[in-house]
C-alpha positions as CSV (number, residue, x, y, z in Angstrom):
1,M,147.7,199.6,7.3
2,S,145.0,197.0,7.0
3,E,141.9,197.3,4.9
4,T,138.8,195.2,4.7
5,Y,138.9,192.8,1.7
6,G,136.3,190.4,0.5
7,I,134.8,188.4,-2.4
8,K,131.2,189.0,-3.5
9,A,129.5,186.9,-6.1
10,Y,126.0,187.2,-7.6
11,W,123.8,185.0,-9.8
12,G,120.2,185.7,-10.6
13,H,117.1,183.5,-11.0
14,R,118.1,179.9,-10.1
15,P,115.7,177.9,-8.1
16,E,117.5,174.9,-6.7
17,S,116.6,172.2,-4.1
18,A,118.2,171.7,-0.7
19,E,120.1,168.8,-2.2
20,Q,121.5,170.8,-5.1
21,C,122.5,173.7,-2.8
22,A,124.1,171.2,-0.4
23,D,126.2,169.7,-3.2
24,R,127.4,173.2,-4.2
25,A,128.2,174.2,-0.6
26,E,130.2,171.1,0.0
27,L,132.2,171.6,-3.1
28,F,132.8,175.3,-2.3
29,F,134.1,174.7,1.2
30,R,136.3,171.8,0.0
31,L,137.9,173.9,-2.7
32,L,138.2,176.9,-0.3
33,A,140.0,174.7,2.3
34,E,142.5,173.8,-0.4
35,C,143.5,177.4,-0.9
36,H,144.8,178.1,2.7
37,P,144.7,176.5,6.2
38,A,142.7,179.6,7.4
39,F,139.7,178.1,5.6
40,A,139.9,174.6,7.1
41,R,137.7,175.2,10.2
42,W,134.2,176.6,10.3
43,Y,131.5,177.5,12.8
44,E,127.9,178.5,12.4
45,K,127.3,182.2,12.8
46,S,125.6,183.3,16.0
47,S,124.7,186.5,17.8
48,S,127.8,186.1,20.0
49,D,131.3,185.0,19.3
50,Q,131.3,182.8,22.4
51,T,128.2,180.9,21.2
52,A,129.5,180.6,17.7
53,L,132.7,178.9,18.9
54,Q,130.5,176.1,20.3
55,L,128.9,175.5,16.9
56,G,131.7,173.9,14.9
57,F,130.8,171.8,11.9
58,E,132.2,169.7,9.1
59,P,131.2,171.2,5.7
60,T,129.8,168.0,4.2
61,R,126.8,167.5,2.0
62,E,124.9,165.8,4.9
63,T,125.7,168.7,7.2
64,F,124.3,171.3,4.7
65,L,121.2,169.2,4.1
66,R,120.6,169.2,7.8
67,F,121.2,173.0,8.0
68,F,118.9,173.7,5.0
69,G,116.2,171.7,6.6
70,R,116.0,174.1,9.5
71,E,113.6,177.0,9.4
72,K,116.3,179.4,10.5
73,Y,118.2,178.7,7.3
74,Q,115.3,178.9,4.9
75,S,114.6,182.1,3.1
76,G,110.8,182.0,3.4
77,K,109.5,179.7,0.7
78,D,112.3,180.6,-1.7
79,G,115.8,179.4,-1.2
80,F,118.2,179.2,1.7
81,R,120.4,181.5,3.7
82,F,123.5,180.5,5.7
83,G,126.4,182.1,7.6
84,A,129.7,180.6,8.8
85,W,132.8,181.9,10.5
86,T,136.4,180.6,11.0
87,G,136.8,182.1,14.5
88,R,139.3,184.6,15.7
89,E,143.0,183.8,15.4
90,A,145.7,186.2,16.8
91,D,144.7,189.8,16.1
92,D,142.7,189.2,12.9
93,Q,139.0,188.7,12.7
94,G,138.9,185.4,10.8
95,A,137.0,184.8,7.6
96,M,133.2,184.8,7.2
97,V,130.8,183.4,4.6
98,M,127.3,184.7,4.0
99,L,125.3,182.8,1.5
100,R,121.9,183.0,-0.2
101,C,121.2,180.2,-2.8
102,G,118.3,178.4,-4.4
103,S,116.2,181.4,-5.0
104,K,114.1,182.1,-8.1
105,G,114.1,185.8,-7.3
106,E,115.0,188.3,-10.0
107,V,115.4,191.5,-8.0
108,A,117.2,190.1,-4.9
109,P,119.7,187.7,-6.5
110,N,121.4,184.7,-5.1
111,N,124.8,185.7,-3.7
112,L,127.8,184.6,-1.7
113,W,130.0,187.0,0.3
114,L,133.4,185.8,1.7
115,F,134.9,188.3,4.1
116,L,138.7,187.9,4.4
117,P,140.9,188.4,7.4
118,R,142.4,191.8,7.9
119,E,146.1,191.8,7.2
120,A,148.6,194.7,7.2
121,L,150.4,195.5,4.0
122,G,153.6,193.5,3.8
123,E,152.3,190.9,6.3
124,E,149.9,189.0,4.1
125,H,149.1,185.4,4.6
126,V,145.6,185.1,3.1
127,L,145.6,188.4,1.1
128,T,148.0,187.1,-1.6
129,A,147.2,186.7,-5.3
130,P,147.5,182.9,-5.2
131,V,145.1,182.5,-2.2
132,V,142.5,185.0,-3.4
133,A,142.6,183.7,-6.9
134,G,142.0,180.2,-5.5
135,A,139.1,181.4,-3.5
136,M,137.6,183.1,-6.6
137,R,138.0,179.8,-8.5
138,A,136.2,178.0,-5.7
139,V,133.3,180.5,-6.0
140,A,133.2,180.2,-9.8
141,V,133.3,176.4,-9.9
142,A,130.9,175.7,-7.1
143,W,128.3,178.4,-7.5
144,D,128.6,179.4,-11.2
145,P,127.8,183.1,-10.6
146,E,127.3,185.7,-13.3
147,W,129.8,188.0,-11.8
148,A,132.2,188.0,-8.8
149,V,134.7,190.6,-7.5
150,A,137.5,190.4,-4.9
151,T,138.4,193.8,-3.7
152,A,138.9,196.2,-0.8
153,D,135.9,198.2,0.6
154,G,137.5,201.4,-0.6
155,L,137.8,200.2,-4.1
156,W,134.2,198.9,-4.0
157,D,133.1,202.4,-3.1
158,E,135.4,204.1,-5.7
159,L,134.4,202.0,-8.7
160,S,130.8,200.9,-8.1
161,G,129.4,204.4,-8.7
162,G,126.9,203.9,-5.9
163,S,124.7,201.7,-8.2
164,R,123.1,198.6,-6.7
165,L,124.8,195.7,-8.5
166,G,125.9,197.5,-11.6
167,C,129.0,195.4,-12.3
168,F,132.5,196.8,-11.8
169,V,136.1,195.6,-11.4
170,G,138.2,194.9,-8.3
171,W,141.6,193.4,-7.6
172,M,140.1,190.3,-9.3
173,T,136.9,190.1,-11.3
174,Y,135.1,187.1,-12.7
175,F,132.6,187.1,-15.6
176,S,130.6,184.1,-16.6
177,R,130.6,183.1,-20.3
178,E,127.0,184.2,-20.5
179,R,128.1,187.8,-19.8
180,G,130.1,187.9,-23.0
181,E,133.6,187.6,-24.3
182,V,136.4,189.2,-22.2
183,P,138.8,191.2,-24.3
184,L,142.6,191.2,-24.0
185,L,143.7,193.8,-21.5
186,A,147.1,195.6,-21.4
187,A,149.7,194.4,-18.9
188,P,149.9,193.9,-16.0
189,V,146.2,192.9,-16.2
190,R,145.9,189.2,-16.8
191,G,142.8,187.1,-17.9
192,E,142.6,183.4,-17.1
193,P,139.8,181.1,-18.4
194,L,138.3,178.9,-15.6
195,G,137.4,175.8,-17.6
196,D,134.1,176.3,-19.3
197,K,132.7,178.6,-16.6
198,G,134.1,182.0,-17.5
199,T,137.1,184.3,-17.1
200,L,139.0,185.5,-14.1
201,I,140.7,188.9,-14.5
202,T,143.5,189.9,-12.2
203,L,144.6,193.6,-12.3
204,T,147.9,193.1,-10.6
205,P,149.8,190.3,-8.9
206,E,150.4,192.5,-5.9
207,R,147.7,193.4,-3.5
208,L,145.5,196.1,-5.0
209,T,144.9,198.9,-2.6
210,P,142.6,202.0,-2.7
211,S,145.4,204.1,-1.1
212,N,147.6,203.6,-4.2
213,P,146.6,206.0,-7.0
214,E,148.4,203.9,-9.6
215,H,146.2,200.9,-8.6
216,V,143.0,203.1,-8.8
217,A,144.0,204.4,-12.2
218,L,144.7,200.9,-13.4
219,A,141.3,199.7,-12.2
220,W,139.5,202.6,-14.0
221,R,141.3,201.8,-17.3
222,A,140.3,198.2,-17.2
223,Q,136.8,199.0,-16.2
224,T,136.4,201.4,-19.1
225,V,137.5,198.7,-21.6
226,L,135.2,196.1,-20.1
227,E,132.3,198.4,-19.9
228,E,132.7,199.2,-23.6
229,Q,132.6,195.5,-24.3
230,G,129.2,195.3,-22.7
231,L,130.1,193.1,-19.7
232,F,128.6,195.4,-17.1
233,R,124.9,194.8,-17.5
234,L,123.0,195.5,-14.2
235,M,122.4,192.5,-11.9
236,V,119.4,194.4,-10.4
237,Q,117.4,196.6,-12.7
238,P,116.7,200.3,-11.9
239,G,113.6,201.0,-9.8
240,Y,114.1,198.0,-7.4
241,K,113.6,199.1,-3.9
242,Q,115.4,197.1,-1.3
243,K,113.1,195.3,1.1
244,A,113.8,195.0,4.8
245,G,116.0,192.0,5.5
246,D,117.6,192.0,2.1
247,A,121.4,192.1,2.2
248,P,122.8,195.3,0.8
249,A,125.0,195.2,-2.3
């Protein structure tokens, strides 16, 4: 059985220049490549796989400055959007990054989505705790989000309550220091400080799955404690209506 896993990270009002976003993007892709060889090769996203495979690039500061100078990667007059893909290998679908950065927007926050390869249970290469934790660290260090979560789609649906960016837990969850102090949680849950950035919470060292009722119960217990601590403030306030073209939460 293979489920769709990914990392989604969000940060609010943060207007930044193309140079600042390029610095962050270079750092993110470098740290990500250190996690696993699957993240070492990247292509620009395109409307077709065949075209995308002709658009390989080196994720350097100069490359991202060039990208962010193009109209196709500019989010109107406010920030930048970018998508990249690792290409298909064997039967998986590769990894994909979708990024919005540099925006001063309050209701449509900056975000990064990292979609991970599909891997069957027991046949994990990328979907392991060390690799996913490394990817979460790359996100936290490079982009300094308020909140990030690594989880399966089924657990996203189960724990989010249908709210648009009301924070919740996943297999791994990151809270910035600005969100508040993360309390001690009962084993097997583990909290790890990421320098002066924030805290990474890992619910279990094994792959957390929505098909395992013990995993779901563990997630709910941790979520209750963290919610009582006041860490789940909404990223997007009630009443916001999604505009055409905005990425869904």
